[in-house]
LUMGUVO-531205 format. One record per residue (C-alpha): residue in three letters; x, y, z; residue number from 1; chain. Coordinates in pm, 1 decimal, always signed. Example, Ala and Ser with C-alpha at 12.3 -4.5 7.8 and 13.67 -1.06 7.14 Angstrom:
2
 residuo     east    north       up num cadena
     ala  +1230.0   -450.0   +780.0   1      A
     ser  +1367.0   -106.0   +714.0   2      A
//
This chain:
450
 residuo     east    north       up num cadena
     met     +0.0     +0.0     +0.0   1      A
     leu   +277.0   +241.6    +94.0   2      A
     gln   +463.2   +164.2   -227.3   3      A
     arg   +145.3   +236.2   -424.2   4      A
     tyr   +106.0   +580.2   -271.6   5      A
     met   +476.7   +653.5   -314.9   6      A
     his   +425.2   +586.1   -686.3   7      A
     asp   +138.8   +840.5   -689.0   8      A
     ile   +363.1  +1098.1   -519.1   9      A
     ile   +639.9  +1039.4   -774.1  10      A
     ile   +391.0  +1096.4  -1057.4  11      A
     ala   +279.7  +1420.4   -887.5  12      A
     leu   +643.5  +1532.9   -853.5  13      A
     glu   +709.2  +1460.0  -1223.6  14      A
     ala   +401.9  +1665.3  -1317.4  15      A
     ile   +530.0  +1959.1  -1109.6  16      A
     met   +881.5  +1939.7  -1259.4  17      A
     ser   +741.9  +1928.9  -1612.8  18      A
     asn   +548.1  +2251.9  -1543.5  19      A
     lys   +803.0  +2450.2  -1336.8  20      A
     leu   +681.0  +2799.2  -1430.2  21      A
     lys   +315.6  +2721.4  -1362.7  22      A
     ser   +402.8  +2553.3  -1033.7  23      A
     met   +615.7  +2850.7   -923.5  24      A
     leu   +342.9  +3101.0  -1011.2  25      A
     thr    +95.3  +2884.8   -819.9  26      A
     ala   +323.9  +2885.6   -516.0  27      A
     leu   +373.9  +3264.6   -516.4  28      A
     gly    +60.2  +3326.0   -311.0  29      A
     ile   +179.5  +3082.1    -44.6  30      A
     ile   +535.3  +3221.6    -51.5  31      A
     phe   +429.5  +3581.0     +8.4  32      A
     gly   +157.2  +3479.2   +252.9  33      A
     val   +399.5  +3282.9   +473.2  34      A
     ala   +662.1  +3559.1   +448.7  35      A
     ala   +399.4  +3817.0   +549.4  36      A
     val   +286.2  +3610.0   +850.0  37      A
     ile   +643.4  +3563.6   +978.0  38      A
     ser   +753.4  +3924.2   +925.1  39      A
     met   +432.4  +4071.3  +1071.9  40      A
     leu   +451.0  +3848.3  +1379.1  41      A
     ala   +821.3  +3938.5  +1413.2  42      A
     ile   +729.9  +4308.4  +1418.3  43      A
     gly   +458.1  +4236.8  +1674.5  44      A
     asn   +693.7  +4035.3  +1897.7  45      A
     gly   +955.0  +4311.5  +1879.0  46      A
     ala   +698.1  +4576.2  +1970.8  47      A
     gln   +573.0  +4366.4  +2262.6  48      A
     gln   +922.7  +4312.7  +2401.4  49      A
     glu   +998.4  +4683.3  +2367.6  50      A
     ile   +684.1  +4767.7  +2564.8  51      A
     leu   +781.3  +4521.5  +2838.4  52      A
     glu  +1128.0  +4676.9  +2857.7  53      A
     gln   +970.9  +5021.4  +2873.7  54      A
     ile   +751.8  +4909.1  +3163.4  55      A
     lys  +1065.3  +4787.3  +3342.4  56      A
     met  +1231.5  +5125.2  +3281.4  57      A
     val   +924.5  +5310.7  +3402.4  58      A
     gly   +945.1  +5095.4  +3712.2  59      A
     val   +674.4  +4881.7  +3862.1  60      A
     asn   +376.4  +5045.9  +4035.7  61      A
     asn   +491.8  +5404.3  +3981.0  62      A
     ile   +292.2  +5723.8  +4024.2  63      A
     val   +429.2  +6041.7  +3863.6  64      A
     ile   +355.7  +6392.6  +3992.3  65      A
     val   +454.0  +6675.9  +3757.5  66      A
     pro   +394.6  +7052.7  +3788.0  67      A
     val   +152.7  +7233.6  +3559.5  68      A
     leu   +220.5  +7602.1  +3494.6  69      A
     asn   -102.8  +7803.5  +3511.1  70      A
     glu   -185.6  +8160.9  +3436.2  71      A
     asp   -122.8  +8405.7  +3720.1  72      A
     lys   -462.8  +8564.7  +3667.8  73      A
     glu   -810.0  +8421.8  +3636.6  74      A
     glu  -1144.8  +8582.5  +3575.2  75      A
     ser  -1411.2  +8559.0  +3846.2  76      A
     glu  -1774.3  +8485.0  +3773.9  77      A
     glu  -1846.0  +8861.5  +3777.5  78      A
     gly  -1571.3  +8917.8  +3520.8  79      A
     glu  -1334.5  +9079.6  +3768.4  80      A
     ser   -969.1  +8978.1  +3759.6  81      A
     gln   -856.6  +8809.9  +4077.6  82      A
     ser   -521.8  +8668.5  +4173.9  83      A
     lys   -497.3  +8300.1  +4240.0  84      A
     lys   -413.8  +8169.6  +4580.4  85      A
     phe    -44.5  +8133.8  +4651.3  86      A
     ser   +103.7  +7790.0  +4590.0  87      A
     pro   +461.7  +7696.6  +4675.5  88      A
     gly   +472.2  +7471.3  +4369.4  89      A
     leu   +621.1  +7123.7  +4358.3  90      A
     thr   +890.4  +7115.2  +4626.1  91      A
     leu  +1125.2  +6880.4  +4806.5  92      A
     ala   +897.8  +6920.2  +5110.8  93      A
     asp   +616.5  +6754.6  +4912.2  94      A
     ala   +833.5  +6447.3  +4852.1  95      A
     lys   +928.5  +6425.7  +5220.4  96      A
     ala   +565.6  +6460.4  +5324.4  97      A
     ile   +457.0  +6184.1  +5087.7  98      A
     arg   +722.4  +5947.8  +5224.5  99      A
     ser   +625.9  +6014.7  +5586.5 100      A
     val   +245.9  +6021.7  +5546.6 101      A
     val   +137.4  +5793.1  +5260.3 102      A
     pro   +137.7  +5421.0  +5352.7 103      A
     gly   +276.6  +5156.1  +5119.8 104      A
     val   +541.7  +5378.0  +4953.4 105      A
     glu   +838.5  +5159.4  +4858.6 106      A
     asn  +1060.3  +5417.3  +4685.0 107      A
     ile  +1029.6  +5787.1  +4611.9 108      A
     ser  +1250.2  +6013.6  +4404.3 109      A
     pro  +1215.1  +6389.9  +4359.6 110      A
     glu  +1368.8  +6505.2  +4031.7 111      A
     val  +1501.4  +6831.3  +3893.9 112      A
     ser  +1686.9  +6855.5  +3563.3 113      A
     tyr  +1890.3  +7111.9  +3371.9 114      A
     ser  +2028.9  +7097.8  +3019.2 115      A
     ser  +2370.9  +7240.9  +2944.3 116      A
     ala  +2712.9  +7124.3  +2822.6 117      A
     leu  +2954.8  +6883.7  +2984.5 118      A
     gln  +3324.8  +6971.0  +2962.8 119      A
     tyr  +3630.5  +6751.8  +3006.0 120      A
     gly  +3972.3  +6769.8  +2845.1 121      A
     gly  +3869.3  +7044.9  +2604.5 122      A
     ile  +3564.4  +6849.5  +2480.8 123      A
     arg  +3211.2  +6986.3  +2513.4 124      A
     tyr  +2905.3  +6763.1  +2491.0 125      A
     pro  +2536.9  +6859.7  +2533.4 126      A
     ala  +2381.5  +6666.9  +2821.0 127      A
     lys  +2122.7  +6681.9  +3095.2 128      A
     val  +2191.7  +6665.5  +3467.1 129      A
     gln  +1926.2  +6483.5  +3666.7 130      A
     gly  +1900.4  +6569.1  +4033.9 131      A
     val  +1757.3  +6254.2  +4191.5 132      A
     ser  +1740.0  +6069.6  +4520.2 133      A
     val  +1915.3  +5745.7  +4613.6 134      A
     asp  +1589.6  +5556.0  +4544.3 135      A
     tyr  +1595.3  +5660.1  +4177.2 136      A
     phe  +1825.8  +5378.2  +4067.2 137      A
     lys  +1616.2  +5110.1  +4239.6 138      A
     leu  +1297.9  +5270.6  +4115.2 139      A
     tyr  +1401.3  +5252.3  +3748.6 140      A
     asn  +1605.2  +4930.2  +3775.6 141      A
     leu  +1917.7  +5103.4  +3640.5 142      A
     pro  +2214.7  +4862.3  +3637.1 143      A
     leu  +2573.6  +4976.1  +3702.2 144      A
     glu  +2854.9  +4895.7  +3465.3 145      A
     ser  +3122.2  +5008.6  +3710.6 146      A
     gly  +3165.9  +5211.5  +4028.6 147      A
     met  +2882.0  +5274.3  +4274.2 148      A
     tyr  +2567.0  +5479.6  +4324.6 149      A
     phe  +2574.7  +5784.7  +4552.0 150      A
     asn  +2444.9  +5725.3  +4905.1 151      A
     glu  +2214.8  +5892.0  +5158.3 152      A
     glu  +2497.3  +6091.6  +5320.0 153      A
     gln  +2615.3  +6233.8  +4986.9 154      A
     asp  +2256.8  +6330.6  +4906.6 155      A
     lys  +2195.1  +6483.9  +5250.6 156      A
     tyr  +2502.6  +6710.2  +5241.4 157      A
     gly  +2481.3  +6796.2  +4870.6 158      A
     met  +2821.0  +6653.8  +4775.1 159      A
     pro  +2936.5  +6715.3  +4414.2 160      A
     val  +2932.6  +6352.7  +4295.0 161      A
     cys  +2764.0  +6200.2  +3990.9 162      A
     val  +2679.0  +5879.1  +3806.0 163      A
     ile  +2713.3  +5907.7  +3427.0 164      A
     gly  +2534.3  +5737.4  +3136.8 165      A
     ser  +2718.3  +5509.4  +2894.6 166      A
     asn  +2719.8  +5763.0  +2608.8 167      A
     val  +2889.6  +6018.9  +2834.6 168      A
     arg  +3158.0  +5765.1  +2917.1 169      A
     thr  +3207.2  +5679.7  +2546.5 170      A
     lys  +3239.5  +6049.0  +2457.1 171      A
     phe  +3489.7  +6150.4  +2725.3 172      A
     phe  +3647.3  +5833.1  +2866.1 173      A
     asn  +3656.9  +5585.2  +2579.7 174      A
     glu  +4009.2  +5468.2  +2663.8 175      A
     thr  +4033.1  +5548.3  +3035.1 176      A
     asn  +3847.8  +5458.4  +3353.0 177      A
     pro  +3618.1  +5750.9  +3445.8 178      A
     ile  +3577.1  +5651.7  +3812.1 179      A
     gly  +3734.1  +5918.9  +4032.0 180      A
     lys  +3765.4  +6175.1  +3749.7 181      A
     phe  +3606.9  +6522.0  +3767.9 182      A
     ile  +3377.7  +6647.8  +3491.0 183      A
     lys  +3238.5  +7000.8  +3458.2 184      A
     phe  +2869.2  +7071.3  +3408.9 185      A
     gly  +2787.8  +7440.6  +3382.2 186      A
     asn  +3023.2  +7601.7  +3636.3 187      A
     ile  +3036.0  +7307.8  +3876.6 188      A
     trp  +3293.0  +7025.2  +3886.0 189      A
     leu  +3141.6  +6685.7  +3968.3 190      A
     lys  +3329.3  +6372.0  +4075.5 191      A
     ile  +3232.7  +6058.8  +3879.4 192      A
     ile  +3163.9  +5767.2  +4113.9 193      A
     gly  +2964.1  +5534.8  +3883.1 194      A
     val  +2882.5  +5447.1  +3522.2 195      A
     leu  +2546.8  +5304.7  +3413.1 196      A
     arg  +2517.3  +5012.7  +3173.8 197      A
     lys  +2404.5  +5101.4  +2821.6 198      A
     thr  +2046.9  +5041.2  +2710.6 199      A
     asp  +1941.9  +5010.1  +2346.1 200      A
     ile  +1576.2  +5087.8  +2408.3 201      A
     thr  +1420.1  +5406.4  +2268.2 202      A
     val  +1165.4  +5557.4  +2503.0 203      A
     ser  +1160.2  +5925.9  +2412.5 204      A
     ser   +784.9  +5913.9  +2345.7 205      A
     phe   +731.1  +5818.8  +2712.1 206      A
     asp   +951.0  +6091.7  +2863.5 207      A
     asn   +651.8  +6284.5  +2991.4 208      A
     ala   +527.0  +5970.0  +3163.2 209      A
     gly   +835.3  +5947.5  +3377.2 210      A
     val  +1074.7  +5755.3  +3154.3 211      A
     asn  +1419.7  +5892.8  +3080.5 212      A
     val  +1671.5  +5784.0  +2821.8 213      A
     tyr  +1961.3  +5773.9  +3065.9 214      A
     asn  +2250.4  +5698.5  +2825.7 215      A
     asp  +2314.1  +6071.6  +2770.5 216      A
     asn  +2239.4  +6189.2  +3125.0 217      A
     ile  +2443.0  +6240.7  +3438.7 218      A
     phe  +2279.5  +6178.1  +3775.4 219      A
     val  +2352.6  +6395.6  +4078.6 220      A
     pro  +2200.7  +6400.2  +4430.4 221      A
     val  +1894.8  +6624.6  +4419.8 222      A
     thr  +2021.2  +6828.8  +4716.5 223      A
     thr  +2346.4  +6893.3  +4529.0 224      A
     val  +2155.0  +7034.4  +4232.7 225      A
     leu  +1936.7  +7254.7  +4453.3 226      A
     leu  +2235.6  +7386.2  +4653.0 227      A
     arg  +2497.3  +7429.8  +4382.4 228      A
     tyr  +2273.2  +7544.9  +4097.2 229      A
     asn  +2027.5  +7825.2  +4153.4 230      A
     asn  +1717.3  +7689.5  +4323.9 231      A
     arg  +1404.5  +7781.0  +4127.2 232      A
     ala  +1203.1  +7800.2  +4448.8 233      A
     thr  +1418.1  +8096.3  +4564.1 234      A
     val  +1335.7  +8298.1  +4252.0 235      A
     asn  +1045.6  +8535.3  +4319.3 236      A
     lys   +730.4  +8468.3  +4128.2 237      A
     pro   +676.2  +8745.4  +3867.9 238      A
     ser   +411.0  +9003.2  +3944.4 239      A
     ser    +78.2  +9012.2  +3763.9 240      A
     ser   +205.0  +9275.9  +3521.1 241      A
     thr   +522.8  +9093.6  +3435.5 242      A
     ser   +571.6  +8779.2  +3233.8 243      A
     gly   +886.2  +8592.4  +3327.5 244      A
     val  +1081.6  +8304.3  +3189.4 245      A
     ile  +1346.9  +8118.9  +3384.4 246      A
     val  +1651.4  +8044.2  +3170.6 247      A
     phe  +1937.3  +7811.6  +3262.2 248      A
     ser  +2275.4  +7902.0  +3119.0 249      A
     gly  +2622.4  +7800.4  +3231.2 250      A
     gly  +2504.3  +7667.1  +3564.6 251      A
     met  +2304.3  +7981.3  +3652.0 252      A
     ile  +1934.3  +8065.7  +3638.2 253      A
     arg  +1808.3  +8408.3  +3551.0 254      A
     val  +1459.7  +8551.7  +3516.6 255      A
     ser  +1403.5  +8748.5  +3199.3 256      A
     ser  +1100.8  +8971.5  +3226.9 257      A
     ser   +917.8  +9234.7  +3031.2 258      A
     ser   +673.3  +9500.8  +3138.4 259      A
     ser   +403.0  +9376.9  +2907.5 260      A
     ser   +145.2  +9136.8  +3042.8 261      A
     gly   +200.1  +8804.2  +2869.0 262      A
     ser    +56.8  +8457.1  +2894.8 263      A
     thr   +386.3  +8286.9  +2980.5 264      A
     ser   +405.1  +8175.4  +3344.8 265      A
     ala   +733.1  +8140.9  +3529.4 266      A
     asn   +839.8  +7800.5  +3651.2 267      A
     tyr   +846.4  +7858.9  +4026.3 268      A
     asn   +839.7  +7484.3  +4103.1 269      A
     gln  +1146.5  +7358.6  +4285.6 270      A
     leu  +1115.1  +7011.9  +4126.5 271      A
     asp  +1035.3  +6887.4  +3778.0 272      A
     arg   +862.1  +6572.0  +3902.8 273      A
     ile   +819.9  +6334.7  +4192.0 274      A
     ile   +813.7  +5960.6  +4126.7 275      A
     val   +632.3  +5752.8  +4388.7 276      A
     gln   +664.8  +5373.9  +4375.0 277      A
     met   +406.5  +5166.2  +4559.1 278      A
     ser   +471.5  +4822.9  +4706.6 279      A
     glu   +162.2  +4667.8  +4543.7 280      A
     thr    -26.0  +4728.9  +4217.8 281      A
     glu   -360.5  +4719.4  +4398.7 282      A
     lys   -260.6  +5033.9  +4590.0 283      A
     leu   -208.7  +5248.6  +4278.5 284      A
     asn   -563.8  +5380.9  +4236.5 285      A
     pro   -644.2  +5450.6  +4604.7 286      A
     thr   -299.0  +5604.8  +4658.3 287      A
     thr   -348.1  +5828.3  +4355.0 288      A
     glu   -668.4  +5961.0  +4512.2 289      A
     val   -494.5  +6013.3  +4848.3 290      A
     leu   -205.8  +6195.6  +4678.5 291      A
     ser   -446.6  +6418.3  +4487.5 292      A
     arg   -621.0  +6532.6  +4807.5 293      A
     met   -292.1  +6566.7  +4995.7 294      A
     met   -123.7  +6772.7  +4721.5 295      A
     leu   -430.2  +6996.0  +4681.8 296      A
     arg   -419.7  +7073.1  +5055.3 297      A
     arg    -43.8  +7137.9  +5054.4 298      A
     his    -76.6  +7367.2  +4751.3 299      A
     gln   -343.8  +7586.7  +4912.1 300      A
     gly   -620.9  +7455.5  +4689.0 301      A
     val   -429.3  +7537.0  +4368.8 302      A
     lys   -419.1  +7240.8  +4130.6 303      A
     asp    -83.2  +7327.2  +3972.6 304      A
     tyr    +22.8  +6963.3  +3940.1 305      A
     glu    -76.7  +6652.9  +3744.8 306      A
     ile    -75.8  +6294.7  +3871.0 307      A
     thr    -38.8  +6005.6  +3623.6 308      A
     val    +29.8  +5631.8  +3638.6 309      A
     pro   +272.1  +5562.2  +3348.6 310      A
     glu   +249.0  +5183.9  +3377.4 311      A
     met   -121.2  +5205.9  +3298.5 312      A
     leu    -44.2  +5431.9  +3003.0 313      A
     leu   +208.2  +5179.0  +2875.5 314      A
     lys    -37.9  +4893.8  +2921.5 315      A
     gln   -289.0  +5090.4  +2714.9 316      A
     gln    -17.1  +5133.1  +2453.8 317      A
     gln    +44.8  +4756.8  +2469.2 318      A
     arg   -326.7  +4694.2  +2411.4 319      A
     thr   -319.9  +4924.8  +2109.7 320      A
     lys    -20.0  +4740.4  +1966.8 321      A
     asp   -187.2  +4404.3  +2032.7 322      A
     ile   -485.6  +4516.4  +1825.1 323      A
     phe   -244.8  +4640.2  +1557.2 324      A
     asn    -70.9  +4300.3  +1557.1 325      A
     ile   -404.6  +4121.4  +1519.0 326      A
     val   -486.3  +4339.6  +1219.5 327      A
     leu   -144.8  +4270.5  +1063.8 328      A
     gly   -187.8  +3897.8  +1126.2 329      A
     ala   -532.6  +3905.8   +967.7 330      A
     ile   -394.2  +4078.2   +658.5 331      A
     ala   -118.0  +3817.0   +634.8 332      A
     gly   -377.0  +3540.2   +682.4 333      A
     ile   -581.2  +3681.3   +395.9 334      A
     ser   -268.3  +3656.6   +180.8 335      A
     leu   -247.2  +3285.2   +264.3 336      A
     leu   -618.3  +3244.2   +186.8 337      A
     val   -570.6  +3408.2   -152.2 338      A
     gly   -273.8  +3179.1   -213.2 339      A
     gly   -487.9  +2876.9   -127.0 340      A
     ile   -760.2  +2986.2   -365.8 341      A
     gly   -491.7  +3023.7   -633.8 342      A
     ile   -376.3  +2667.0   -572.1 343      A
     met   -733.9  +2539.7   -598.7 344      A
     asn   -793.8  +2725.7   -924.5 345      A
     ile   -470.7  +2601.7  -1079.6 346      A
     met   -543.2  +2243.9   -967.9 347      A
     phe   -892.2  +2259.0  -1118.8 348      A
     ala   -736.8  +2385.0  -1443.2 349      A
     ser   -478.7  +2107.3  -1422.6 350      A
     val   -757.4  +1847.4  -1388.6 351      A
     met   -925.0  +1979.5  -1704.0 352      A
     glu   -594.4  +1974.1  -1894.9 353      A
     arg   -515.5  +1615.3  -1791.0 354      A
     ile   -852.7  +1444.3  -1830.7 355      A
     lys   -714.1  +1189.4  -2077.2 356      A
     glu   -424.5  +1113.3  -1841.3 357      A
     ile   -676.2  +1052.6  -1562.1 358      A
     gly   -886.1   +827.7  -1784.9 359      A
     thr   -581.7   +626.5  -1893.4 360      A
     arg   -470.3   +568.0  -1532.2 361      A
     leu   -819.2   +460.9  -1429.5 362      A
     ala   -848.1   +230.2  -1734.7 363      A
     ile   -524.6    +43.0  -1657.6 364      A
     gly   -617.0    -27.3  -1298.5 365      A
     ala   -561.6   +285.7  -1092.0 366      A
     lys   -811.7   +335.4   -812.0 367      A
     lys   -993.4   +656.0   -724.6 368      A
     ala   -772.1   +681.1   -414.5 369      A
     asp   -465.6   +686.5   -643.8 370      A
     ile   -603.7   +979.9   -844.0 371      A
     val   -687.6  +1164.5   -519.8 372      A
     ala   -338.2  +1092.7   -386.4 373      A
     gln   -173.1  +1215.5   -708.6 374      A
     phe   -348.9  +1551.6   -732.7 375      A
     leu   -353.7  +1607.2   -356.7 376      A
     ser    +22.3  +1538.7   -349.5 377      A
     glu    +74.7  +1799.7   -619.9 378      A
     ala   -113.8  +2061.2   -418.0 379      A
     ile    +68.6  +1971.7    -95.6 380      A
     leu   +412.5  +1968.6   -261.4 381      A
     ile   +348.7  +2311.9   -414.2 382      A
     ser   +224.3  +2460.3    -84.5 383      A
     val   +498.5  +2299.5   +127.9 384      A
     ser   +778.1  +2410.0   -106.4 385      A
     gly   +618.0  +2755.4   -119.7 386      A
     gly   +600.7  +2750.8   +259.3 387      A
     leu   +972.0  +2669.8   +292.1 388      A
     ile  +1064.7  +2950.6    +52.7 389      A
     gly   +824.7  +3181.7   +239.4 390      A
     val   +988.3  +3099.2   +574.0 391      A
     ile  +1331.7  +3193.4   +438.4 392      A
     leu  +1191.2  +3510.1   +278.0 393      A
     gly  +1001.7  +3604.1   +596.2 394      A
     ile  +1311.4  +3573.0   +817.2 395      A
     ala  +1514.1  +3773.0   +564.7 396      A
     leu  +1242.4  +4041.6   +552.3 397      A
     ser  +1242.5  +4067.9   +932.9 398      A
     tyr  +1616.0  +4135.4   +944.3 399      A
     leu  +1583.0  +4375.9   +650.3 400      A
     ile  +1309.4  +4572.2   +830.6 401      A
     thr  +1533.1  +4601.6  +1137.9 402      A
     ala  +1833.0  +4712.8   +929.7 403      A
     met  +1649.4  +4966.1   +710.1 404      A
     phe  +1383.2  +5111.2   +939.1 405      A
     glu  +1535.7  +5044.4  +1285.4 406      A
     ile  +1218.4  +4864.3  +1392.4 407      A
     lys  +1287.4  +4588.3  +1640.7 408      A
     thr  +1177.4  +4246.1  +1510.3 409      A
     ile  +1188.9  +3906.7  +1681.5 410      A
     val  +1137.2  +3592.4  +1473.5 411      A
     ser   +997.0  +3326.3  +1705.2 412      A
     val   +996.5  +2951.3  +1644.7 413      A
     leu   +620.5  +2953.3  +1706.3 414      A
     ser   +557.1  +3200.4  +1422.8 415      A
     val   +766.9  +2990.1  +1180.8 416      A
     ile   +583.8  +2669.4  +1279.3 417      A
     leu   +246.8  +2847.2  +1257.8 418      A
     ala   +314.1  +2993.9   +912.5 419      A
     phe   +455.7  +2669.6   +773.2 420      A
     gly   +172.0  +2464.3   +926.5 421      A
     ile    -87.1  +2695.0   +771.7 422      A
     ser    +78.2  +2664.9   +430.1 423      A
     ala    +68.7  +2282.5   +452.3 424      A
     ala   -294.3  +2294.9   +566.7 425      A
     val   -378.4  +2522.9   +274.8 426      A
     gly   -237.6  +2258.4    +36.9 427      A
     val   -452.8  +1985.8   +191.2 428      A
     ile   -773.8  +2190.6   +219.1 429      A
     phe   -763.2  +2362.3   -118.6 430      A
     gly   -610.4  +2066.0   -301.7 431      A
     tyr   -866.1  +1809.3   -190.3 432      A
     ala  -1163.9  +1938.9   -392.4 433      A
     pro   -984.5  +1930.1   -732.6 434      A
     ala   -833.7  +1588.8   -647.2 435      A
     lys  -1174.9  +1451.6   -550.5 436      A
     lys  -1328.4  +1584.7   -870.8 437      A
     ala  -1051.9  +1422.8  -1079.2 438      A
     ser  -1106.4  +1080.9   -915.6 439      A
     glu  -1480.7  +1086.4   -981.3 440      A
     arg  -1452.4  +1123.9  -1359.7 441      A
     asp  -1577.3   +831.6  -1569.2 442      A
     pro  -1279.7   +653.9  -1737.6 443      A
     ile  -1466.7   +602.7  -2071.4 444      A
     glu  -1573.0   +967.7  -2092.0 445      A
     ser  -1220.0  +1077.7  -1997.1 446      A
     leu  -1064.0   +873.2  -2277.7 447      A
     arg  -1311.4  +1020.2  -2529.9 448      A
     tyr  -1250.2  +1379.1  -2406.4 449      A
     glu  -1107.4  +1611.7  -2673.5 450      A
//
C-alpha cells in the first residue's frame, strides 16, 4: 500500500517538474503569505518586548507627579480679575511629606533637571543633569557597569558627585576609567563615582510619563543640584504685570522679564517631578486619590500639578499594539487564503488539462484513491515548497526591516511553525476538492474527451 502511494507521489512530482513555471506562479501566493505572516509576527513580537522593557524602565507600580504652569490671573464669575491663591509649587517638602504620610510607599525620588554642556579635556558635549534621590536607581532598575551609586549621606550634604550614562563615558572616557575623574557641568565640577550600563531601548515618546533615556544623562544628588545650581524656588514669582521666563545658562538661572502682560508663566516649582513607587499594584488607584487630596491641601487649593500612572499608560499602549498586531496577522492570513484559492484554481485547471491522463490511469487499474493521492500530493508539494521559501523570505524580511527602518523584530519559532503549518494545511484543504473531482470522472468519458 505504501509503495502504491509513493508511486502516486512520484507521478505528482514529475508533473510539477514538467510545469516549473506554472508551479512557481501557483506557489507565489503561499510564498508571500507565509513571508507576510512571519515578518508581521516578528514586528509584533519586537513591539511587545519593547513595551515590556519600557515598563521595566518606568518601574513597577509608579505614580508620577509633575507641575503644571497656570496663568497668574483668572477671571471671576463677575468678570473681575482676581489673583490666584499662593502655591509653593512642587517642592522637596512635598516628597518628604509623601514618604512620611502615605502608607505603602516603597521608593520615592524627587527630580530636577537642567540641560547644558559637559566639559572635560577640552571636549564639550550637550547633556542633561538629573538631580535625583538614592531611590531613583532602584525605582528605574538602572544597572551599574562600574563604580557605585551615591548614598544617603552624599545626598543629605549635597556633595558634588555624579553617576554618568554610557554615552557620556564613550564620549569623554573611551580609553580610560572615568571613576574618580572630575567632569564640569555648567560652572560646577562633579566627581564621577559610577557608570550606568548602556540600554538600546528608545523611550523618548514616554519621557513625559516618567521615563528617561539615561545613556546621555548624568545623575547627581537632588540636594546637590538645589544647593549648587540656583534653586528655582528661591526665585520670586513674577508680578501680575510681568511675564517671566526662567533660563538656565552656564550653571546659573536668571529671570528674563518684560513690562508687558504676557501669557507665559514662570516656573516657580522647585522640582520637575516626583516619582512615587508603591509596594503593590492594587494600591495604585487609592494612593493616587490620596495623593491628589494631599497635594491639593499642601498647595493651598491650587491644582498646579498633574498625577499620572505611566504603567497604565504603557499597558494601554500595549493593548493598542496588540490590536495592531491582530490586524497585521489578519492581513497576512488573507494573503495565505488568496494563495490557497490560487492553488485550488490552478489544480482545477490542471484536472481539465489532464482528463485523458486521468482516464488512462483509471483504465489500466488505478483506483480513485490513487487519483486523489496524485493531485492532492501535487497541491501539498506546491504549498509545502512555497512555505519553505516563504519561511526563508520572511526571516530575511524581518532582518531587513530592522536594518532599514530600525524597527525591532523578533522571529519566534512559534511564528515559523504556525506559518509553515498553515501553508501545509492550505495545500490539503484547497487541493482536496480538485483531487476529488478528478477521481470521480468516468474513465470512458475521460478517454473520449477532446
